[in-house]
Each structure stands twice: as structure tokens, then as C-alpha cells.
N, C-alpha and C positions, 0 to 999 in steps of 0.2 A: 821328468816332464818340464818343458820350458815354461818360463813365466809368461803370464798373460800379456799380450801386446797392448800397448796404449793405443786406443782407438781414436780416430779423428772425430770431431764433434758431429759431423754429418752422419757418421755411422752410429754414434751413441744415441742420437735422437730417434733413430729408427729402431733401436733394440732395447734401450733402457726401460725398465718398468713393465716388462711383459715376459711371461713364461708359459708358452702354449701347452707344455706338458701338464701344467696344473689345471688346465681348463679344457680338457678333452681335445687338445690340438688347436683350439681357436687362436688365430693370429693375434687378435686383440683381446685384452682382458674384458670379459663380459660385464654388463651392468648388473651389479648385485643390489637387489632391493630387499632389505631385511631390517627389522627392528629387534625382535626377540630372538635370542640364540638359546638353544636347548643344551642342557648338561646331562650326561649319563650318570654322574656320581655326585654325591654331596661334597666329596673332597674337591672336585673340580669347581663346584659352585663357590665353595669357601675360598679356594685359591683365587678365583676371579674377584671376590670381595677384597682380597688383600693386594690385588694388582699383580698377582704372580701366575695367572693362568696363561699358558703359551698360545692359546687360540684366540678367537674373537669372542668376547664376552657379551657385547651388546652392539647393536647396529649403529649407534651414534658415532663410534670411532672404530676403525680397523677393518672395514669392508675392503676386499681386495682392489676394487676399482679406485678407491681413494688412496690406499697405501701404495699402490703401484705408481700413481702420479707423484706422490710425495717422494718416493724413492728415486724416481727418474730425475726430478728437478734437483733434488739435493745432490745426487751423484754428478749430474751435469755441471753444477756450479761449484762443486768441491766443498760443500757444506757437510755437517755432521748428520743433520736430519732436517725434515721439512714437515710443515703442518698445513693442510689445505683448509681454506675458509671460504665463505660465500662470495667474497669480492676482494678487489685490490685494496679498497679503503678499509675493509675489515682486517686485512693482513696488517696494515699500518697501525690501526687503533688498538688491536689486540696486543701487538708486539710492544707498543708504548706502555700500555697498562701493565704488562707483565714485568717490566723491568724498572718501573718508576713508582715512587710513593710520595706521600705528602712531605713537603720540605725540600724535595729534590729540585734541581735546576737542569734545564735542557737547552742546548744550542741547536737552532734550526736554520738551515740555509734560507735566505730571503727569496730564493727562486723556487721554493717548494711548491708542490702540487696544491692547488687552492683548497680542496677539502681537507688536506692534512693540516694546513694552517687553521682552518675553521675548527677542526677538532682540538687543536692545541689551545686556541683562544677561548672556545666555548666550553670545553669539557675538562681538559687537564687543569686549567686554572681553578676550576671548582673544587678540585681535590688538593689544592694547596701546592701545586707544582708551578714553578716559575719558568717561563719560556722567553728566551732572547733570540732574536733573529740576527744572523750575521751575513756579511758580504760573501757571496758564493766564491769570489776570487781571492779570498783571504789566504788560502793555502796554510802553510805552517804558522802564519801569524795568528791563527786561531788560539794559540796558547795564551795570548793576552786576554781572551774572552772566557777562559775556563776558570771557574770558581771552585772552592772546596766542595760545594754542593752539586757540582755538575756531574751528572750520571750518564748522559747520552749526548752525543753529537749526531744530529740527523742530517744526512747528505742526500742530495738528489743530483746526479750527474750523468748527462746534461739535464738541466732543468727542462721539464716537459712543456713549458710555455715560452721561455726566453733562451734556453739552450746554453747557459754558461756551463763550461766544463770545469769541474773542481779538481784540485790536486789531492785526490783521495789518500795516497800514501803519506803525504806530508800531514794532512789533517789527522789521519789515524795514528801516526807516530806521536803527535802532540797530545791527542786524547788519551792514548794508552799510557803515556808517561804520567798522566794524572788520574789513572784508574777510571777513565770514562769509556763507555761503550761507543762503538761506531755502528750506526744503523743506516742502511742505504736503500733508497727506492731505486731499484735497478731495472725498472720496467722498460725504459727506452732502449737499452742495449741488449737486454735479455741475458741469460747465462752464456750465450754464444758470443756476445760482443764484449762483455766485461767480466773478468774473473774477480768477483767482489771479495772473496776471502783471501785470495792471493795478494790483493792490494790493501788488506788491513781491516776489512769489515768484520764485525762480529755477528751481525744479523742482516740478511738481504731480503728485500720484499719485492714481490711481483704482482702486478695486476695481470693475472692469467687471461683476463678478459681481452687484453690487447694482443700482442704478437703470439704468445704461446697458444692461445685459443685460435686466433687468426681468422675467424669467419664471422665475427660480429653476431654470434648466436649463443654466447655463454657468458655468465657472470661468475668469476672465480678468482681466488687469490691464493698465494703461497707465501708462507714465512719459512725461510731457510736460515738455520742457525748453526753456530759452532757448538762444540761439546759443552763449553762452560755455561752458555746461556740456555741450553736445551731444557734443563729441569724446570726452570721458571716458566718458560713458554708452554711446555707440555702440561704443567700443573694448571695454569690459567685456562688454557684451551679446553682441558677436561672439565674443570670446575664450572666454566661458563656454558658448557653444553654447545660449543660452537662446532658445527660440522658442515662440510661441503656436500652437496647433493652428489650421489653416485652418478646420476645421469650427466651432471655438469662435469664431473671428473672424467667421465668417458669422452666427452667432447674435447676436454682439454688434452687428454692423451692423444686423441685423433689429430688435434692441431699440432701437437709436439712433433709428430712424425714427419711433418713437412716444414718445420720451422726453418731449417737450414736453407732449403731451396727458396722458400718465400722471402727470407731476409735478403738473400743474394739479389733477387729480382727487385724487391723494394729499394734496396740501396743503389743498385745500378740505375734504375729509372730515376730515383731522387737526384743522383749526381747529374744525370743528363738534364733534368728539368731545372735544377738549381743553377747549373752553368748557363743555361739558356736565359733564365730569369736575370742573372747577373749582368747580362748584356742589354737588357731592356732599359730604355730611357726612363720608364716610369718607376724603376726600382732603385732605391738608394743603397740597400744592402741585403744580402742573403746571409742568414745565420744558420749554417749547417756545419757542425764540427767536422764531418767527414770530407768537406769540400776544401781543397787546398786554398789557402789565403783567407779562409773564414776565421772569425774570432774563435778561439778554442781549439783550432786544428792541431797545433803542436802538442798540446797535452793529450788530445784524442789519439794522435798518432803514437804517442809514447805508451799509453796505457790500454788502449782498446784494440780488440781484434776484429771488430765489426761495427756496423751501424744499422740504420733502419730507414724508414721513409718519412720521418717526421722532422720538419724544420720550419724556420720562420723567415718572413720577408718584410722588410721595411720599405714602404713606398715613399716617394717624394710627396711633399704636402699636396693634398687634393681634397676637395669637398667630400663630406660623408655621402652625399647623395650619389656622387659618381662611383664611389666604392660599392655602395649598395646596388647600383645598376650593374656593375661588373659581376658581383657575386650572385645576384638574383637570377641571372640568365645562364649561368653555367650548366652544361648538360651532364658532364661526367663528374666534376668536383661538386659534391653536395655538402650541405652544412649540417654538422652534428657534433655533439660533445663527446667524441671518443676518437680512437685511432687504433691502428694495429690490425685492422681487418683487410679483406681483399679489395675494398672499395676506396676510392680517393675522396678526401674530405678537405674542406677549407672553412675557416672561421675568422672573423675579425677578432683580435685579441687585445687585451688592455693590461699588461703587466703593471703599469703605473698605479692601478687602482688598489693593489694589495701591498706594494713595497713599503717597508718601514725602516729598514737598515740601509738601503741603497736607493738610488734614483734610476728609473728606467728612462734612458735618453733615446728618443726617437722623434725626429722632426715631423714625420708623416705617419699615416696609418700603418698599422702592423697586422699582418696576416699570418696565421699558422696553417701550413699545408701538411696533409698526410698523403703521400704518393702511394697509391694502391698497386694492384697487379695488372692494370690495363696497359696497353701499349703506350710508351711514353710519348710517341709522336701524336697520338690521339689526344693525350692530355695537354700537350703543348698547343695543339690547335684549339682546344677548349679555352685555355688561358688566353690565347691570342685573340679570340673573339671577345673575351672578357675585357681585355685591355682596349679593344676598339670601343666598347660601351663606356669604359672609364673615360676615354677621350671625348666622347660625344654626349655623354649623359643621356643617351637614348634609352627608351623604355625597353626592358628585355622582352624578347619574343617568348611565346609559350614553349617551354622545353619540349624537344621532340622525344 
């Protein structure tokens, strides 16, 4: 019998994590709603107490809808195992708690997702864990920041607000040489765009809420780990009673099936719009690593196999009232604190408010755009109308 062929990612997202034969032929794993599981024999009950029962012992962990999602994402990313949790932030916080203890030190990229920084500053420090923020462009130079007590280097590449691309292999090499773990928030690229474990990560974290879910209707997170870190993560996940809803995991699996085609459309449209924005007189810079000539593009081209629809735009100096008028009247780009769904979003962003290790340099206002699945020409027309309001400071009309 010939060896199983290596499947392309677009094929894997359609087939991983489902087995119709186990579910009466259903194409999708059904939603399993159960808390209590019954045992036929005392021996089985006792085996479950010891953690040796081969079946599902309780509904908190192990229901097929949840385990199928975990298996699919772990396999897709090349990890050893995955754990589903209620949100992307829960994936980050649980993973950090699992591998750190009082007296440890952690290095965190200065471009990190805001709520991750908030957890580090407000919670980890309460437990006697020291956190130092580092320049996201430090690369292999991070070896100078590693202390004897450093246990984790936390990477986010690109940063989801300012889009610095980090040299993950160089950072991982320096961290591993000093016995520190590398943890990465890989939500921007998804497992299809960046092979976290192949580039040196020990733990990869995803807000499934974003692109994997893809429809702005589910909160979910995934922790993907290697074999060495799995026991600690599994233990804390079990001990804390953290479980993702089976309904939410069903929606995440549904989103996973179309992840490849959606990302292709997001990226194609984002490149069209980013190039158009770069030609606008109002725009000082477009920061989109997948765009040739953008900051971070060379590292992105070296390490990434895909992108998404999220990027930043620095405007030339202009009064806030004009930017407000531009944004308030947009018909297709709406304002909201998320991304990764089918809809286009735009927000004014302020990286300078949180930086501690580096300075955010931008002479004018900064906007973060998420390009959705709409036709890019319609989105360009919407932005063009917005730039007209930016120029005139006219009051926005009532959105149609």
C-alpha cells in the first residue's frame, strides 16, 4: 500500500477533523451537548478517575465537536496537540499561566495585542512574574535581553496593530539556546500563512474568533502545543475547568472549511486596496507586510506562505475632526474592535499609547483596516468618498 500523499492546505481544511462514518454519515461533526456520561461497569468508572478511560468520561472535555476542532487545527499547524478555550485571550492567558511561576521572567514583544499586555501588567506581576517588553525588530539580538530566569519569549508577528514582522527563527534560536520557550500569537497569519512550529515556536495561539471562525458570530480560541509543553497545558486546562462550547466549536469547524478560499479573497482585495491607498495624496505610508515595498515585506516573503486582510495606514498630518468626518460617513467600512470576519472594518489606532520599549513614529493619524469579502472596487469607492470628507470636513450624510 502506498504512503499517504501530502495534501495541500486547501484540501486539509476541508477534511481534517471530521469522520462521517462515526456520525451516521453526517458530513459535519454534529453538536454534542452533554455533561454527564454513563458507565456500564465500576472498572470503567475507576479507570476514568485515574485518567485511563479510553472514552469520554465527562462533558467538560472530550466531546467530539470539540476534539475534532482541536485535532484539525493541531494537524494543520504541525503541532502535537491543541486545546480549545472560550476566546483568543483565554488561549493566551491560560498558556502563560501553565508554563510560568513566581520568580520567572518573560520577554514580550512591544507590539503585542493590547489585552495580552494588560494581562501581563495586571495579573502576571501579581504572581511575582517579571515582564520585560522588547523591540519587535530585535531579531537574534534578543539574546542580550534573556536572563537566567527568562522562561518565555512571547512573539506576535506581525503585530496586529502596527504590523512589525519579527525574525521568529532567530528569536527562537536565541531563546532555545537559553532554555526559554517561544510562544507566538499566530492569529494574523493563521496556520495556513505561517508554520509556527517549523519556525521554532513551542506554543502557538489563535483567536479562532477571527479568521478561522470567519463570520463574526463566535468567540473561541485554540492553544496548539508541541509534545514537550503539552502535559503542563493539558493539566492546567483540566484543573481549571476551562472548556469551549460545543456550539462554538461547531461554528469554528464550519469556518475552517472555507478558510483557504476566504484568505485568498481577503489577501487579494487587501493588496488591491493597499496599492490604491499608497497612491493617494492623503496617505503617508501603508503598512502591509504582504505588499512589496512595505516595511517587513522581505521577512514576510521569507517566512510566510500567506497573508490576510488586516493592515495599517498612516495619513499625512490632518485635524482629528477631518478624520472623524471621513470615518463617520463610511457605508461599507464600519468601526468595530475585531477583524477576520466577512465584513470590512476600520478604526483609528494609537500604538504610541502602549509602547514602553520602542517609540511609535507616525507624523499623522493612523488607521487600521480590515478588508472583508466585499468587492474591492466598492470598498475603494467607499474610501474615496471618505477622503472627500477628509478634505472638506463636511458632515457625513446618513449612511444608506
